[in-house]
PDBQT receptor file of N, H, CA, C and O in Angstrom, charges set to zero:
ATOM      1  N   UNK A   1       1.129  -1.357  -0.510  1.00  0.00    +0.000 N 
ATOM      2  CA  UNK A   1       0.061   0.095   0.475  1.00  0.00    +0.000 C 
ATOM      3  C   UNK A   1       0.733   1.019  -0.092  1.00  0.00    +0.000 C 
ATOM      4  O   UNK A   1       1.713   1.212   0.627  1.00  0.00    +0.000 OA
ATOM      5  N   UNK A   2       0.773   1.976  -1.335  1.00  0.00    +0.000 N 
ATOM      6  H   UNK A   2      -0.023   1.819  -1.919  1.00  0.00    +0.000 HD
ATOM      7  CA  UNK A   2       1.705   3.201  -0.999  1.00  0.00    +0.000 C 
ATOM      8  C   UNK A   2       1.088   4.305  -0.050  1.00  0.00    +0.000 C 
ATOM      9  O   UNK A   2       0.343   4.200   0.925  1.00  0.00    +0.000 OA
ATOM     10  N   UNK A   3       1.559   5.213  -0.568  1.00  0.00    +0.000 N 
ATOM     11  H   UNK A   3       2.164   5.298  -1.359  1.00  0.00    +0.000 HD
ATOM     12  CA  UNK A   3       1.895   6.353   0.365  1.00  0.00    +0.000 C 
ATOM     13  C   UNK A   3       0.269   7.440  -0.221  1.00  0.00    +0.000 C 
ATOM     14  O   UNK A   3      -0.284   8.325   0.430  1.00  0.00    +0.000 OA
ATOM     15  N   UNK A   4       0.122   7.234  -0.776  1.00  0.00    +0.000 N 
ATOM     16  H   UNK A   4       0.572   6.514  -1.305  1.00  0.00    +0.000 HD
ATOM     17  CA  UNK A   4      -1.264   7.782  -1.763  1.00  0.00    +0.000 C 
ATOM     18  C   UNK A   4      -2.209   7.731  -0.931  1.00  0.00    +0.000 C 
ATOM     19  O   UNK A   4      -2.691   8.690  -0.327  1.00  0.00    +0.000 OA
ATOM     20  N   UNK A   5      -2.660   6.110  -0.823  1.00  0.00    +0.000 N 
ATOM     21  H   UNK A   5      -2.268   5.331  -1.313  1.00  0.00    +0.000 HD
ATOM     22  CA  UNK A   5      -3.156   5.265  -0.793  1.00  0.00    +0.000 C 
ATOM     23  C   UNK A   5      -3.827   5.266   0.424  1.00  0.00    +0.000 C 
ATOM     24  O   UNK A   5      -4.889   5.758   0.804  1.00  0.00    +0.000 OA
ATOM     25  N   UNK A   6      -2.993   4.628   0.925  1.00  0.00    +0.000 N 
ATOM     26  H   UNK A   6      -2.129   4.229   0.617  1.00  0.00    +0.000 HD
ATOM     27  CA  UNK A   6      -3.003   5.502   2.861  1.00  0.00    +0.000 C 
ATOM     28  C   UNK A   6      -3.493   6.644   2.919  1.00  0.00    +0.000 C 
ATOM     29  O   UNK A   6      -4.631   6.596   3.385  1.00  0.00    +0.000 OA
ATOM     30  N   UNK A   7      -3.099   7.850   2.612  1.00  0.00    +0.000 N 
ATOM     31  H   UNK A   7      -2.174   7.889   2.234  1.00  0.00    +0.000 HD
ATOM     32  CA  UNK A   7      -3.533   8.907   3.193  1.00  0.00    +0.000 C 
ATOM     33  C   UNK A   7      -4.534   9.183   2.430  1.00  0.00    +0.000 C 
ATOM     34  O   UNK A   7      -4.944  10.322   2.657  1.00  0.00    +0.000 OA
ATOM     35  N   UNK A   8      -5.251   8.509   1.423  1.00  0.00    +0.000 N 
ATOM     36  H   UNK A   8      -4.918   7.584   1.238  1.00  0.00    +0.000 HD
ATOM     37  CA  UNK A   8      -7.340   9.081   0.753  1.00  0.00    +0.000 C 
ATOM     38  C   UNK A   8      -7.761   7.842   2.185  1.00  0.00    +0.000 C 
ATOM     39  O   UNK A   8      -8.583   7.991   3.089  1.00  0.00    +0.000 OA
ATOM     40  N   UNK A   9      -6.849   6.687   1.911  1.00  0.00    +0.000 N 
ATOM     41  H   UNK A   9      -6.182   6.566   1.176  1.00  0.00    +0.000 HD
ATOM     42  CA  UNK A   9      -7.988   6.131   2.939  1.00  0.00    +0.000 C 
ATOM     43  C   UNK A   9      -8.055   6.194   4.743  1.00  0.00    +0.000 C 
ATOM     44  O   UNK A   9      -8.563   5.493   5.619  1.00  0.00    +0.000 OA
ATOM     45  N   UNK A  10      -7.310   7.338   4.703  1.00  0.00    +0.000 N 
ATOM     46  H   UNK A  10      -6.897   7.907   3.992  1.00  0.00    +0.000 HD
ATOM     47  CA  UNK A  10      -7.853   8.113   6.469  1.00  0.00    +0.000 C 
ATOM     48  C   UNK A  10      -8.159   9.229   6.284  1.00  0.00    +0.000 C 
ATOM     49  O   UNK A  10      -8.214   9.940   7.287  1.00  0.00    +0.000 OA
ATOM     50  N   UNK A  11      -8.554   9.982   4.645  1.00  0.00    +0.000 N 
ATOM     51  H   UNK A  11      -8.510   9.404   3.830  1.00  0.00    +0.000 HD
ATOM     52  CA  UNK A  11      -8.725  11.487   5.050  1.00  0.00    +0.000 C 
ATOM     53  C   UNK A  11     -10.829  11.035   5.329  1.00  0.00    +0.000 C 
ATOM     54  O   UNK A  11     -11.553  11.696   6.073  1.00  0.00    +0.000 OA
ATOM     55  N   UNK A  12     -11.222  10.013   4.638  1.00  0.00    +0.000 N 
ATOM     56  H   UNK A  12     -10.634   9.475   4.034  1.00  0.00    +0.000 HD
ATOM     57  CA  UNK A  12     -12.675  10.397   4.760  1.00  0.00    +0.000 C 
ATOM     58  C   UNK A  12     -12.861   9.825   5.812  1.00  0.00    +0.000 C 
ATOM     59  O   UNK A  12     -14.002  10.128   6.162  1.00  0.00    +0.000 OA
ATOM     60  N   UNK A  13     -12.334   9.055   6.660  1.00  0.00    +0.000 N 
ATOM     61  H   UNK A  13     -11.407   8.809   6.376  1.00  0.00    +0.000 HD
ATOM     62  CA  UNK A  13     -13.037   8.833   7.967  1.00  0.00    +0.000 C 
ATOM     63  C   UNK A  13     -12.423  10.435   9.090  1.00  0.00    +0.000 C 
ATOM     64  O   UNK A  13     -13.150  10.756  10.030  1.00  0.00    +0.000 OA
ATOM     65  N   UNK A  14     -11.493  11.015   8.900  1.00  0.00    +0.000 N 
ATOM     66  H   UNK A  14     -10.903  10.754   8.137  1.00  0.00    +0.000 HD
ATOM     67  CA  UNK A  14     -10.916  12.189   9.388  1.00  0.00    +0.000 C 
ATOM     68  C   UNK A  14     -11.675  13.133   9.481  1.00  0.00    +0.000 C 
ATOM     69  O   UNK A  14     -12.040  13.629  10.547  1.00  0.00    +0.000 OA
ATOM     70  N   UNK A  15     -12.122  13.624   7.969  1.00  0.00    +0.000 N 
ATOM     71  H   UNK A  15     -11.825  13.222   7.103  1.00  0.00    +0.000 HD
ATOM     72  CA  UNK A  15     -13.771  14.452   6.908  1.00  0.00    +0.000 C 
ATOM     73  C   UNK A  15     -14.799  14.087   7.499  1.00  0.00    +0.000 C 
ATOM     74  O   UNK A  15     -15.582  15.027   7.359  1.00  0.00    +0.000 OA
ATOM     75  N   UNK A  16     -15.306  13.264   8.102  1.00  0.00    +0.000 N 
ATOM     76  H   UNK A  16     -14.671  12.501   8.215  1.00  0.00    +0.000 HD
ATOM     77  CA  UNK A  16     -16.514  12.499   8.665  1.00  0.00    +0.000 C 
ATOM     78  C   UNK A  16     -16.557  12.422   9.949  1.00  0.00    +0.000 C 
ATOM     79  O   UNK A  16     -17.675  12.397  10.463  1.00  0.00    +0.000 OA
ATOM     80  N   UNK A  17     -15.429  12.368  10.767  1.00  0.00    +0.000 N 
ATOM     81  H   UNK A  17     -14.520  12.388  10.349  1.00  0.00    +0.000 HD
ATOM     82  CA  UNK A  17     -15.339  13.095  12.347  1.00  0.00    +0.000 C 
ATOM     83  C   UNK A  17     -15.253  14.276  12.384  1.00  0.00    +0.000 C 
ATOM     84  O   UNK A  17     -15.535  14.764  13.477  1.00  0.00    +0.000 OA
ATOM     85  N   UNK A  18     -14.884  15.152  11.380  1.00  0.00    +0.000 N 
ATOM     86  H   UNK A  18     -14.654  14.755  10.492  1.00  0.00    +0.000 HD
ATOM     87  CA  UNK A  18     -15.002  16.537  11.713  1.00  0.00    +0.000 C 
ATOM     88  C   UNK A  18     -16.007  16.925  11.012  1.00  0.00    +0.000 C 
ATOM     89  O   UNK A  18     -16.036  18.075  11.450  1.00  0.00    +0.000 OA
ATOM     90  N   UNK A  19     -17.079  16.880  10.078  1.00  0.00    +0.000 N 
ATOM     91  H   UNK A  19     -17.055  15.946   9.722  1.00  0.00    +0.000 HD
ATOM     92  CA  UNK A  19     -18.170  16.566  10.129  1.00  0.00    +0.000 C 
ATOM     93  C   UNK A  19     -19.447  16.797  11.453  1.00  0.00    +0.000 C 
ATOM     94  O   UNK A  19     -20.305  17.626  11.755  1.00  0.00    +0.000 OA
ATOM     95  N   UNK A  20     -19.015  15.745  11.857  1.00  0.00    +0.000 N 
ATOM     96  H   UNK A  20     -18.318  15.071  11.612  1.00  0.00    +0.000 HD
ATOM     97  CA  UNK A  20     -19.727  15.171  13.403  1.00  0.00    +0.000 C 
ATOM     98  C   UNK A  20     -19.416  15.993  14.482  1.00  0.00    +0.000 C 
ATOM     99  O   UNK A  20     -20.025  16.314  15.503  1.00  0.00    +0.000 OA
ATOM    100  N   UNK A  21     -18.134  16.305  13.933  1.00  0.00    +0.000 N 
ATOM    101  H   UNK A  21     -17.640  16.044  13.103  1.00  0.00    +0.000 HD
ATOM    102  CA  UNK A  21     -17.747  17.880  15.221  1.00  0.00    +0.000 C 
ATOM    103  C   UNK A  21     -19.100  18.458  15.332  1.00  0.00    +0.000 C 
ATOM    104  O   UNK A  21     -20.112  18.230  15.996  1.00  0.00    +0.000 OA
ATOM    105  N   UNK A  22     -18.626  19.518  14.184  1.00  0.00    +0.000 N 
ATOM    106  H   UNK A  22     -17.804  19.703  13.645  1.00  0.00    +0.000 HD
ATOM    107  CA  UNK A  22     -19.429  20.492  13.801  1.00  0.00    +0.000 C 
ATOM    108  C   UNK A  22     -20.509  20.505  14.243  1.00  0.00    +0.000 C 
ATOM    109  O   UNK A  22     -20.834  21.227  15.185  1.00  0.00    +0.000 OA
ATOM    110  N   UNK A  23     -21.602  19.370  13.397  1.00  0.00    +0.000 N 
ATOM    111  H   UNK A  23     -21.337  18.783  12.631  1.00  0.00    +0.000 HD
ATOM    112  CA  UNK A  23     -22.793  19.025  13.664  1.00  0.00    +0.000 C 
ATOM    113  C   UNK A  23     -23.377  18.709  16.057  1.00  0.00    +0.000 C 
ATOM    114  O   UNK A  23     -24.337  19.010  16.766  1.00  0.00    +0.000 OA
ATOM    115  N   UNK A  24     -21.804  17.864  16.282  1.00  0.00    +0.000 N 
ATOM    116  H   UNK A  24     -21.024  17.620  15.707  1.00  0.00    +0.000 HD
ATOM    117  CA  UNK A  24     -22.427  18.085  17.588  1.00  0.00    +0.000 C 
ATOM    118  C   UNK A  24     -22.339  19.472  18.673  1.00  0.00    +0.000 C 
ATOM    119  O   UNK A  24     -22.908  19.540  19.763  1.00  0.00    +0.000 OA
ATOM    120  N   UNK A  25     -21.494  20.501  18.068  1.00  0.00    +0.000 N 
ATOM    121  H   UNK A  25     -21.032  20.446  17.183  1.00  0.00    +0.000 HD
ATOM    122  CA  UNK A  25     -21.185  21.895  18.367  1.00  0.00    +0.000 C 
ATOM    123  C   UNK A  25     -22.490  22.328  18.109  1.00  0.00    +0.000 C 
ATOM    124  O   UNK A  25     -23.045  22.751  19.124  1.00  0.00    +0.000 OA
ATOM    125  N   UNK A  26     -23.534  22.385  16.533  1.00  0.00    +0.000 N 
ATOM    126  H   UNK A  26     -23.083  22.041  15.709  1.00  0.00    +0.000 HD
ATOM    127  CA  UNK A  26     -24.125  23.689  16.724  1.00  0.00    +0.000 C 
ATOM    128  C   UNK A  26     -25.449  22.338  17.138  1.00  0.00    +0.000 C 
ATOM    129  O   UNK A  26     -26.518  22.803  16.741  1.00  0.00    +0.000 OA
ATOM    130  N   UNK A  27     -25.693  20.888  17.779  1.00  0.00    +0.000 N 
ATOM    131  H   UNK A  27     -24.824  20.511  18.101  1.00  0.00    +0.000 HD
ATOM    132  CA  UNK A  27     -26.451  21.026  18.565  1.00  0.00    +0.000 C 
ATOM    133  C   UNK A  27     -26.380  21.272  20.142  1.00  0.00    +0.000 C 
ATOM    134  O   UNK A  27     -27.239  21.615  20.954  1.00  0.00    +0.000 OA
ATOM    135  N   UNK A  28     -25.781  21.136  20.194  1.00  0.00    +0.000 N 
ATOM    136  H   UNK A  28     -25.083  20.857  19.534  1.00  0.00    +0.000 HD
ATOM    137  CA  UNK A  28     -25.100  21.868  21.266  1.00  0.00    +0.000 C 
ATOM    138  C   UNK A  28     -25.690  23.605  21.978  1.00  0.00    +0.000 C 
ATOM    139  O   UNK A  28     -26.289  24.019  22.970  1.00  0.00    +0.000 OA
ATOM    140  N   UNK A  29     -25.014  24.192  20.650  1.00  0.00    +0.000 N 
ATOM    141  H   UNK A  29     -24.527  23.855  19.845  1.00  0.00    +0.000 HD
ATOM    142  CA  UNK A  29     -25.770  25.875  20.936  1.00  0.00    +0.000 C 
ATOM    143  C   UNK A  29     -27.403  25.630  20.705  1.00  0.00    +0.000 C 
ATOM    144  O   UNK A  29     -28.160  26.037  21.586  1.00  0.00    +0.000 OA
ATOM    145  N   UNK A  30     -27.769  25.190  19.923  1.00  0.00    +0.000 N 
ATOM    146  H   UNK A  30     -27.154  24.859  19.207  1.00  0.00    +0.000 HD
ATOM    147  CA  UNK A  30     -29.094  25.288  19.484  1.00  0.00    +0.000 C 
ATOM    148  C   UNK A  30     -29.183  24.786  20.824  1.00  0.00    +0.000 C 
ATOM    149  O   UNK A  30     -29.671  25.759  21.399  1.00  0.00    +0.000 OA
ATOM    150  N   UNK A  31     -28.997  23.715  21.870  1.00  0.00    +0.000 N 
ATOM    151  H   UNK A  31     -28.600  22.925  21.403  1.00  0.00    +0.000 HD
ATOM    152  CA  UNK A  31     -29.305  22.984  23.169  1.00  0.00    +0.000 C 
ATOM    153  C   UNK A  31     -29.566  24.126  24.034  1.00  0.00    +0.000 C 
ATOM    154  O   UNK A  31     -30.661  24.385  24.532  1.00  0.00    +0.000 OA
ATOM    155  N   UNK A  32     -28.424  24.836  24.191  1.00  0.00    +0.000 N 
ATOM    156  H   UNK A  32     -27.534  24.626  23.787  1.00  0.00    +0.000 HD
ATOM    157  CA  UNK A  32     -28.261  25.999  25.505  1.00  0.00    +0.000 C 
ATOM    158  C   UNK A  32     -29.055  27.172  24.812  1.00  0.00    +0.000 C 
ATOM    159  O   UNK A  32     -29.088  28.202  25.486  1.00  0.00    +0.000 OA
ATOM    160  N   UNK A  33     -29.705  27.214  23.593  1.00  0.00    +0.000 N 
ATOM    161  H   UNK A  33     -29.679  26.377  23.046  1.00  0.00    +0.000 HD
ATOM    162  CA  UNK A  33     -30.004  28.626  23.294  1.00  0.00    +0.000 C 
ATOM    163  C   UNK A  33     -31.787  27.823  23.818  1.00  0.00    +0.000 C 
ATOM    164  O   UNK A  33     -32.669  28.374  24.476  1.00  0.00    +0.000 OA
ATOM    165  N   UNK A  34     -31.788  26.981  23.465  1.00  0.00    +0.000 N 
ATOM    166  H   UNK A  34     -31.071  26.533  22.931  1.00  0.00    +0.000 HD
ATOM    167  CA  UNK A  34     -33.055  26.636  23.540  1.00  0.00    +0.000 C 
ATOM    168  C   UNK A  34     -33.258  26.803  25.508  1.00  0.00    +0.000 C 
ATOM    169  O   UNK A  34     -34.059  27.645  25.915  1.00  0.00    +0.000 OA
ATOM    170  N   UNK A  35     -32.723  26.218  26.200  1.00  0.00    +0.000 N 
ATOM    171  H   UNK A  35     -32.073  25.535  25.870  1.00  0.00    +0.000 HD
ATOM    172  CA  UNK A  35     -32.638  25.465  27.434  1.00  0.00    +0.000 C 
ATOM    173  C   UNK A  35     -32.897  27.746  28.514  1.00  0.00    +0.000 C 
ATOM    174  O   UNK A  35     -33.599  28.147  29.443  1.00  0.00    +0.000 OA
ATOM    175  N   UNK A  36     -31.917  28.390  27.630  1.00  0.00    +0.000 N 
ATOM    176  H   UNK A  36     -31.347  28.064  26.876  1.00  0.00    +0.000 HD
ATOM    177  CA  UNK A  36     -32.098  29.867  27.717  1.00  0.00    +0.000 C 
ATOM    178  C   UNK A  36     -33.558  29.679  27.417  1.00  0.00    +0.000 C 
ATOM    179  O   UNK A  36     -34.228  29.088  28.264  1.00  0.00    +0.000 OA
ATOM    180  N   UNK A  37     -33.971  29.986  26.630  1.00  0.00    +0.000 N 
ATOM    181  H   UNK A  37     -33.427  30.466  25.942  1.00  0.00    +0.000 HD
ATOM    182  CA  UNK A  37     -35.145  30.415  26.206  1.00  0.00    +0.000 C 
ATOM    183  C   UNK A  37     -36.596  30.042  27.556  1.00  0.00    +0.000 C 
ATOM    184  O   UNK A  37     -37.381  30.825  28.090  1.00  0.00    +0.000 OA
ATOM    185  N   UNK A  38     -36.403  28.283  27.736  1.00  0.00    +0.000 N 
ATOM    186  H   UNK A  38     -35.766  27.646  27.302  1.00  0.00    +0.000 HD
ATOM    187  CA  UNK A  38     -36.961  28.104  28.723  1.00  0.00    +0.000 C 
ATOM    188  C   UNK A  38     -37.253  28.912  29.811  1.00  0.00    +0.000 C 
ATOM    189  O   UNK A  38     -38.351  29.310  30.200  1.00  0.00    +0.000 OA
ATOM    190  N   UNK A  39     -35.472  29.226  30.527  1.00  0.00    +0.000 N 
ATOM    191  H   UNK A  39     -34.580  28.902  30.211  1.00  0.00    +0.000 HD
ATOM    192  CA  UNK A  39     -35.957  29.911  32.121  1.00  0.00    +0.000 C 
ATOM    193  C   UNK A  39     -36.337  30.740  31.855  1.00  0.00    +0.000 C 
ATOM    194  O   UNK A  39     -37.261  31.024  32.618  1.00  0.00    +0.000 OA
ATOM    195  N   UNK A  40     -36.143  31.685  30.877  1.00  0.00    +0.000 N 
ATOM    196  H   UNK A  40     -35.392  31.455  30.257  1.00  0.00    +0.000 HD
ATOM    197  CA  UNK A  40     -36.812  32.993  30.413  1.00  0.00    +0.000 C 
ATOM    198  C   UNK A  40     -38.430  33.326  31.126  1.00  0.00    +0.000 C 
ATOM    199  O   UNK A  40     -38.887  34.247  31.803  1.00  0.00    +0.000 OA
ATOM    200  N   UNK A  41     -39.030  31.915  30.507  1.00  0.00    +0.000 N 
ATOM    201  H   UNK A  41     -38.658  31.166  29.958  1.00  0.00    +0.000 HD
ATOM    202  CA  UNK A  41     -40.373  31.949  30.597  1.00  0.00    +0.000 C 
ATOM    203  C   UNK A  41     -40.407  31.094  31.284  1.00  0.00    +0.000 C 
ATOM    204  O   UNK A  41     -41.109  30.226  30.765  1.00  0.00    +0.000 OA
ATOM    205  N   UNK A  42     -39.926  30.692  32.515  1.00  0.00    +0.000 N 
ATOM    206  H   UNK A  42     -39.356  31.398  32.936  1.00  0.00    +0.000 HD
ATOM    207  CA  UNK A  42     -39.687  30.206  34.054  1.00  0.00    +0.000 C 
ATOM    208  C   UNK A  42     -39.926  31.167  34.528  1.00  0.00    +0.000 C 
ATOM    209  O   UNK A  42     -40.952  31.518  35.112  1.00  0.00    +0.000 OA
ATOM    210  N   UNK A  43     -38.596  31.930  34.239  1.00  0.00    +0.000 N 
ATOM    211  H   UNK A  43     -37.763  31.645  33.765  1.00  0.00    +0.000 HD
ATOM    212  CA  UNK A  43     -38.434  33.308  35.633  1.00  0.00    +0.000 C 
ATOM    213  C   UNK A  43     -40.069  34.246  35.129  1.00  0.00    +0.000 C 
ATOM    214  O   UNK A  43     -40.838  34.653  35.999  1.00  0.00    +0.000 OA
ATOM    215  N   UNK A  44     -40.322  34.431  33.746  1.00  0.00    +0.000 N 
ATOM    216  H   UNK A  44     -39.697  34.100  33.039  1.00  0.00    +0.000 HD
ATOM    217  CA  UNK A  44     -41.200  35.416  33.585  1.00  0.00    +0.000 C 
ATOM    218  C   UNK A  44     -42.916  34.768  34.793  1.00  0.00    +0.000 C 
ATOM    219  O   UNK A  44     -43.566  35.294  35.696  1.00  0.00    +0.000 OA
ATOM    220  N   UNK A  45     -42.961  33.508  34.105  1.00  0.00    +0.000 N 
ATOM    221  H   UNK A  45     -42.432  33.081  33.371  1.00  0.00    +0.000 HD
ATOM    222  CA  UNK A  45     -44.372  32.879  34.951  1.00  0.00    +0.000 C 
ATOM    223  C   UNK A  45     -43.966  32.753  36.596  1.00  0.00    +0.000 C 
ATOM    224  O   UNK A  45     -45.001  32.859  37.254  1.00  0.00    +0.000 OA
ATOM    225  N   UNK A  46     -42.937  32.586  37.340  1.00  0.00    +0.000 N 
ATOM    226  H   UNK A  46     -42.096  32.500  36.805  1.00  0.00    +0.000 HD
ATOM    227  CA  UNK A  46     -42.825  32.932  38.336  1.00  0.00    +0.000 C 
ATOM    228  C   UNK A  46     -42.905  34.277  39.102  1.00  0.00    +0.000 C 
ATOM    229  O   UNK A  46     -43.503  34.602  40.128  1.00  0.00    +0.000 OA
ATOM    230  N   UNK A  47     -41.962  35.055  38.109  1.00  0.00    +0.000 N 
ATOM    231  H   UNK A  47     -41.476  34.791  37.276  1.00  0.00    +0.000 HD
ATOM    232  CA  UNK A  47     -42.754  36.444  38.444  1.00  0.00    +0.000 C 
ATOM    233  C   UNK A  47     -44.393  37.310  38.300  1.00  0.00    +0.000 C 
ATOM    234  O   UNK A  47     -44.742  38.416  38.712  1.00  0.00    +0.000 OA
ATOM    235  N   UNK A  48     -44.903  36.580  37.774  1.00  0.00    +0.000 N 
ATOM    236  H   UNK A  48     -44.620  35.681  37.439  1.00  0.00    +0.000 HD
ATOM    237  CA  UNK A  48     -46.471  36.512  37.336  1.00  0.00    +0.000 C 
ATOM    238  C   UNK A  48     -46.895  35.738  38.570  1.00  0.00    +0.000 C 
ATOM    239  O   UNK A  48     -47.961  36.084  39.079  1.00  0.00    +0.000 OA
ATOM    240  N   UNK A  49     -46.469  35.110  38.920  1.00  0.00    +0.000 N 
ATOM    241  H   UNK A  49     -45.603  34.829  38.506  1.00  0.00    +0.000 HD
ATOM    242  CA  UNK A  49     -46.891  34.696  40.008  1.00  0.00    +0.000 C 
ATOM    243  C   UNK A  49     -46.810  34.686  41.660  1.00  0.00    +0.000 C 
ATOM    244  O   UNK A  49     -47.349  34.129  42.617  1.00  0.00    +0.000 OA
ATOM    245  N   UNK A  50     -45.667  35.779  41.335  1.00  0.00    +0.000 N 
ATOM    246  H   UNK A  50     -45.230  36.231  40.557  1.00  0.00    +0.000 HD
ATOM    247  CA  UNK A  50     -45.467  36.708  42.633  1.00  0.00    +0.000 C 
ATOM    248  C   UNK A  50     -46.506  37.581  42.850  1.00  0.00    +0.000 C 
ATOM    249  O   UNK A  50     -47.300  37.705  43.783  1.00  0.00    +0.000 OA
ATOM    250  N   UNK A  51     -46.247  38.535  41.142  1.00  0.00    +0.000 N 
ATOM    251  H   UNK A  51     -45.602  38.435  40.385  1.00  0.00    +0.000 HD
ATOM    252  CA  UNK A  51     -47.214  39.375  41.539  1.00  0.00    +0.000 C 
ATOM    253  C   UNK A  51     -48.989  39.135  42.026  1.00  0.00    +0.000 C 
ATOM    254  O   UNK A  51     -49.783  39.433  42.918  1.00  0.00    +0.000 OA
ATOM    255  N   UNK A  52     -48.905  38.482  40.896  1.00  0.00    +0.000 N 
ATOM    256  H   UNK A  52     -48.260  38.240  40.171  1.00  0.00    +0.000 HD
ATOM    257  CA  UNK A  52     -50.399  37.634  41.568  1.00  0.00    +0.000 C 
ATOM    258  C   UNK A  52     -50.861  37.378  43.239  1.00  0.00    +0.000 C 
ATOM    259  O   UNK A  52     -51.924  37.607  43.818  1.00  0.00    +0.000 OA
ATOM    260  N   UNK A  53     -49.872  36.940  43.601  1.00  0.00    +0.000 N 
ATOM    261  H   UNK A  53     -49.010  36.754  43.131  1.00  0.00    +0.000 HD
ATOM    262  CA  UNK A  53     -49.716  36.389  45.034  1.00  0.00    +0.000 C 
ATOM    263  C   UNK A  53     -49.469  37.371  46.566  1.00  0.00    +0.000 C 
ATOM    264  O   UNK A  53     -49.675  37.079  47.744  1.00  0.00    +0.000 OA
ATOM    265  N   UNK A  54     -48.912  38.699  45.870  1.00  0.00    +0.000 N 
ATOM    266  H   UNK A  54     -48.745  38.936  44.913  1.00  0.00    +0.000 HD
ATOM    267  CA  UNK A  54     -48.906  39.921  46.271  1.00  0.00    +0.000 C 
ATOM    268  C   UNK A  54     -50.067  40.811  45.958  1.00  0.00    +0.000 C 
ATOM    269  O   UNK A  54     -50.043  41.760  46.742  1.00  0.00    +0.000 OA
ATOM    270  N   UNK A  55     -50.824  40.867  45.333  1.00  0.00    +0.000 N 
ATOM    271  H   UNK A  55     -50.843  40.096  44.696  1.00  0.00    +0.000 HD
ATOM    272  CA  UNK A  55     -51.882  41.099  44.818  1.00  0.00    +0.000 C 
ATOM    273  C   UNK A  55     -53.082  40.325  45.549  1.00  0.00    +0.000 C 
ATOM    274  O   UNK A  55     -54.114  40.960  45.336  1.00  0.00    +0.000 OA
ATOM    275  N   UNK A  56     -53.205  39.760  45.937  1.00  0.00    +0.000 N 
ATOM    276  H   UNK A  56     -52.366  39.243  46.110  1.00  0.00    +0.000 HD
ATOM    277  CA  UNK A  56     -54.529  38.295  46.742  1.00  0.00    +0.000 C 
ATOM    278  C   UNK A  56     -54.455  39.087  47.861  1.00  0.00    +0.000 C 
ATOM    279  O   UNK A  56     -53.485  39.551  48.460  1.00  0.00    +0.000 OA
ATOM    280  N   UNK A  57     -55.772  39.175  48.065  1.00  0.00    +0.000 N 
ATOM    281  H   UNK A  57     -56.560  38.799  47.578  1.00  0.00    +0.000 HD
ATOM    282  CA  UNK A  57     -55.859  39.860  49.476  1.00  0.00    +0.000 C 
ATOM    283  C   UNK A  57     -55.267  38.890  50.987  1.00  0.00    +0.000 C 
ATOM    284  O   UNK A  57     -55.322  39.398  52.107  1.00  0.00    +0.000 OA
TER     285      UNK A  57
């Protein structure tokens, strides 16, 4: 097996791993955005409930 053949055989799996790595980073970024959004919505609900409880006689 010559050097060019080895490089060709190695390049494919490396490209796949790099693509998977980019995909995982994208998923992680999306998850952080979703988590932050969910946190904001929960905080808004908690704040609303606090106001409602303060206003109750």
